[in-house]
C-alpha positions, -999 to +999 in steps of 0.1 A: +001-001+002+013+037-007+002+070+005+000+101-016+000+132+001-017+161-016-015+201-003-049+212-009-067+251-008-102+256-001-108+233+027-123+254+058-142+229+079-150+194+087-179+193+059-150+199+034-127+167+049-158+146+047-168+159+010-132+151-004-131+121+014-161+109-006-153+120-039-116+104-035-130+069-019-153+065-050-124+062-071-109+026-079-079+017-059-084+041-029-081+022+006-086+054+027-084+091+028-075+116+059-082+153+052-071+182+076-086+214+066-063+228+093-035+217+074-045+218+040-034+181+038-048+152+022-034+116+027-047+089+000-036+054+009-039+035-026-038-002-030-017-023-053-036-010-085-022+023-080-046+055-086-031+077-110-021+109-090-039+132-118-070+115-112-068+122-076-061+158-081-087+161-109-113+147-085-106+170-058-107+202-083-142+189-097-155+190-059-144+229-059-110+228-042-076+233-056-046+211-055-013+229-047+010+204-054+009+168-066+041+148-053+058+129-080+061+088-073 
């Protein structure tokens, strides 16, 4: 299992954390999501089928937030 860390702007409450978690958990291969609106950080645990990092960023942005950086593998 691998963890992808994304810096995200626009999260202001626990509702934002839940929304991002819901959106990301719908992606095949995502095993868990921890979002922290205070730090603006989202950790995504992905399984062996490895979700594309760009897809994670696109899903977050489609939900109305902005991904500041997408770390490379």
